[in-house]
TORDO-242826 format. One record per residue: x, y, z of N, C-alpha, C, O in turn; residue in one letter. Coordinates in nm, 2 decimals. Layout:
N
     n_xx     n_yy     n_zz    ca_xx    ca_yy    ca_zz     c_xx     c_yy     c_zz     o_xx     o_yy     o_zz   volum
        X        Y        Z        X        Y        Z        X        Y        Z        X        Y        Z       A
...
This chain:
81
     n_xx     n_yy     n_zz    ca_xx    ca_yy    ca_zz     c_xx     c_yy     c_zz     o_xx     o_yy     o_zz   volum
    21.76     1.00     2.08    21.69     0.88     2.09    21.73     0.78     1.97    21.76     0.66     2.00       M
    21.73     0.83     1.85    21.77     0.75     1.74    21.91     0.70     1.75    21.94     0.59     1.72       A
    22.00     0.79     1.79    22.14     0.75     1.81    22.16     0.64     1.91    22.23     0.55     1.88       K
    22.09     0.65     2.02    22.09     0.55     2.12    22.04     0.41     2.07    22.10     0.31     2.09       H
    21.93     0.42     1.99    21.88     0.29     1.93    21.98     0.23     1.84    22.01     0.11     1.85       F
    22.04     0.31     1.75    22.14     0.25     1.65    22.26     0.20     1.73    22.31     0.09     1.69       V
    22.31     0.27     1.82    22.43     0.22     1.90    22.40     0.09     1.97    22.48     0.00     1.97       E
    22.29     0.09     2.04    22.25    -0.03     2.12    22.23    -0.15     2.02    22.27    -0.26     2.05       T
    22.16    -0.13     1.91    22.13    -0.24     1.81    22.26    -0.29     1.76    22.29    -0.41     1.75       F
    22.35    -0.20     1.71    22.48    -0.24     1.65    22.57    -0.31     1.75    22.63    -0.41     1.71       E
    22.57    -0.27     1.88    22.65    -0.34     1.98    22.60    -0.48     2.00    22.68    -0.58     2.01       K
    22.47    -0.50     2.00    22.41    -0.64     2.02    22.42    -0.73     1.90    22.45    -0.85     1.91       R
    22.39    -0.67     1.78    22.38    -0.76     1.66    22.50    -0.75     1.56    22.51    -0.82     1.46       Y
    22.59    -0.66     1.59    22.71    -0.64     1.51    22.69    -0.59     1.37    22.77    -0.61     1.28       Q
    22.58    -0.52     1.34    22.55    -0.45     1.22    22.45    -0.34     1.24    22.37    -0.35     1.34       Y
    22.44    -0.25     1.15    22.35    -0.14     1.17    22.21    -0.18     1.14    22.19    -0.26     1.05       K
    22.11    -0.13     1.21    21.97    -0.17     1.19    21.92    -0.12     1.05    21.95    -0.01     1.01       P
    21.83    -0.20     0.99    21.76    -0.16     0.87    21.63    -0.10     0.91    21.60    -0.10     1.03       E
    21.56    -0.05     0.81    21.43     0.02     0.84    21.33    -0.06     0.92    21.27    -0.01     1.01       W
    21.32    -0.19     0.89    21.22    -0.27     0.96    21.25    -0.29     1.11    21.16    -0.29     1.19       C
    21.38    -0.29     1.14    21.41    -0.30     1.29    21.38    -0.17     1.36    21.33    -0.18     1.47       A
    21.40    -0.06     1.29    21.37     0.07     1.35    21.22     0.08     1.37    21.17     0.12     1.48       H
    21.14     0.05     1.27    21.00     0.06     1.28    20.94    -0.03     1.39    20.85     0.01     1.46       I
    20.99    -0.15     1.40    20.95    -0.25     1.50    20.97    -0.19     1.64    20.89    -0.20     1.73       G
    21.09    -0.13     1.66    21.13    -0.07     1.78    21.04     0.05     1.81    20.98     0.06     1.93       Y
    21.01     0.13     1.72    20.93     0.25     1.73    20.79     0.21     1.77    20.73     0.27     1.87       L
    20.73     0.12     1.70    20.59     0.08     1.73    20.58     0.02     1.86    20.48     0.04     1.93       Q
    20.67    -0.06     1.90    20.67    -0.13     2.03    20.68    -0.02     2.14    20.61    -0.03     2.25       T
    20.77     0.08     2.12    20.79     0.18     2.22    20.66     0.26     2.24    20.62     0.30     2.35       M
    20.59     0.30     2.13    20.47     0.38     2.13    20.36     0.29     2.20    20.29     0.35     2.28       I
    20.35     0.16     2.16    20.25     0.08     2.22    20.27     0.06     2.38    20.18     0.07     2.45       W
    20.40     0.04     2.42    20.43     0.02     2.56    20.39     0.15     2.64    20.34     0.14     2.75       A
    20.42     0.27     2.58    20.39     0.39     2.65    20.24     0.41     2.66    20.19     0.46     2.76       A
    20.16     0.37     2.56    20.02     0.38     2.56    19.96     0.28     2.66    19.87     0.32     2.74       A
    20.01     0.16     2.67    19.97     0.06     2.77    19.99     0.12     2.91    19.91     0.11     3.00       V
    20.11     0.17     2.93    20.15     0.23     3.06    20.05     0.34     3.10    20.01     0.35     3.22       E
    20.03     0.43     3.01    19.94     0.55     3.03    19.80     0.50     3.06    19.73     0.56     3.14       K
    19.75     0.40     2.98    19.61     0.35     2.99    19.60     0.27     3.12    19.49     0.24     3.17       A
    19.71     0.22     3.17    19.71     0.12     3.28    19.62     0.00     3.25    19.55    -0.06     3.33       K
    19.64    -0.04     3.12    19.56    -0.16     3.07    19.62    -0.22     2.95    19.69    -0.14     2.87       S
    19.61    -0.35     2.93    19.65    -0.41     2.80    19.53    -0.43     2.71    19.54    -0.47     2.60       F
    19.41    -0.39     2.75    19.29    -0.40     2.67    19.30    -0.31     2.55    19.33    -0.19     2.56       C
    19.29    -0.37     2.43    19.31    -0.29     2.30    19.22    -0.17     2.30    19.27    -0.07     2.25       P
    19.10    -0.17     2.34    19.01    -0.06     2.34    19.07     0.06     2.42    19.07     0.17     2.38       V
    19.12     0.02     2.54    19.18     0.12     2.63    19.30     0.18     2.57    19.32     0.31     2.57       D
    19.38     0.10     2.51    19.51     0.15     2.44    19.48     0.23     2.32    19.54     0.34     2.30       V
    19.38     0.20     2.24    19.34     0.28     2.13    19.29     0.41     2.17    19.33     0.52     2.11       I
    19.21     0.42     2.27    19.16     0.55     2.32    19.27     0.63     2.37    19.27     0.75     2.35       K
    19.37     0.57     2.44    19.48     0.65     2.49    19.56     0.70     2.37    19.61     0.82     2.37       T
    19.58     0.62     2.26    19.66     0.67     2.15    19.58     0.78     2.08    19.64     0.88     2.03       L
    19.45     0.77     2.07    19.36     0.87     2.01    19.38     1.01     2.08    19.37     1.11     2.02       E
    19.39     1.00     2.22    19.41     1.13     2.29    19.55     1.18     2.30    19.58     1.28     2.36       R
    19.64     1.10     2.25    19.78     1.14     2.26    19.82     1.27     2.19    19.76     1.30     2.09       S
    19.91     1.34     2.26    19.97     1.46     2.20    20.10     1.42     2.13    20.14     1.30     2.13       K
    20.17     1.51     2.08    20.30     1.48     2.01    20.39     1.42     2.11    20.41     1.47     2.22       W
    20.45     1.31     2.07    20.55     1.23     2.15    20.68     1.22     2.08    20.69     1.20     1.96       T
    20.79     1.25     2.15    20.92     1.24     2.10    20.96     1.10     2.07    20.95     1.01     2.16       D
    21.00     1.07     1.95    21.04     0.93     1.91    21.17     0.94     1.83    21.23     1.04     1.81       T
    21.21     0.82     1.78    21.33     0.82     1.69    21.30     0.88     1.56    21.40     0.91     1.48       T
    21.18     0.91     1.52    21.14     0.98     1.40    21.12     1.13     1.42    21.08     1.20     1.33       L
    21.13     1.17     1.55    21.09     1.30     1.58    20.96     1.30     1.65    20.92     1.19     1.70       G
    20.89     1.41     1.66    20.76     1.42     1.73    20.65     1.36     1.65    20.63     1.40     1.53       A
    20.58     1.26     1.70    20.47     1.19     1.63    20.34     1.19     1.72    20.35     1.21     1.84       V
    20.23     1.17     1.65    20.10     1.14     1.73    20.01     1.06     1.63    20.04     1.05     1.51       H
    19.91     1.00     1.69    19.81     0.93     1.61    19.69     1.02     1.59    19.64     1.09     1.68       Y
    19.64     1.02     1.46    19.52     1.10     1.43    19.40     1.02     1.48    19.38     0.90     1.44       D
    19.32     1.08     1.56    19.20     1.01     1.62    19.10     0.96     1.52    19.04     0.86     1.54       A
    19.08     1.03     1.41    18.98     0.99     1.31    19.03     0.88     1.22    18.94     0.81     1.16       S
    19.16     0.87     1.19    19.20     0.77     1.10    19.29     0.66     1.16    19.32     0.56     1.10       T
    19.34     0.69     1.28    19.43     0.60     1.35    19.57     0.59     1.27    19.64     0.49     1.29       H
    19.60     0.69     1.20    19.73     0.69     1.13    19.83     0.77     1.21    19.80     0.87     1.27       Q
    19.95     0.72     1.20    20.06     0.79     1.27    20.10     0.91     1.19    20.12     0.91     1.07       L
    20.10     1.03     1.25    20.14     1.15     1.19    20.28     1.18     1.24    20.31     1.19     1.36       V
    20.37     1.20     1.14    20.51     1.22     1.17    20.57     1.32     1.07    20.52     1.34     0.97       R
    20.69     1.38     1.11    20.76     1.47     1.02    20.81     1.39     0.90    20.85     1.27     0.91       P
    20.81     1.45     0.79    20.86     1.39     0.67    20.94     1.49     0.59    20.89     1.58     0.53       L
    21.07     1.47     0.60    21.16     1.56     0.53    21.15     1.55     0.38    21.14     1.44     0.32       P
    21.15     1.66     0.31    21.14     1.66     0.16    21.27     1.74     0.11    21.29     1.85     0.15       V
    21.34     1.67     0.03    21.46     1.73    -0.03    21.43     1.77    -0.17    21.39     1.69    -0.25       V
    21.47     1.90    -0.20    21.45     1.95    -0.34    21.59     1.97    -0.40    21.68     2.02    -0.33       V
    21.60     1.93    -0.52    21.73     1.95    -0.59    21.81     1.84    -0.61    21.91     1.84    -0.66       G
């Protein structure tokens, strides 16, 4: 998924995407999936759908929203050395 995003972005804009472009894409993708699943644009319905979401494959790997904090939970690589 990440490779596809980078290739598509680079083809259209003639440069590699920076972090903010990637995060904008990711958040829009997650929101659109939640709207589709909720069958509603109502923010309350979308929030409830995100709260019930399970791990979803994204450009960052598998992510989900924590229902109690509404924070995105995602893998975070740690490099030692």
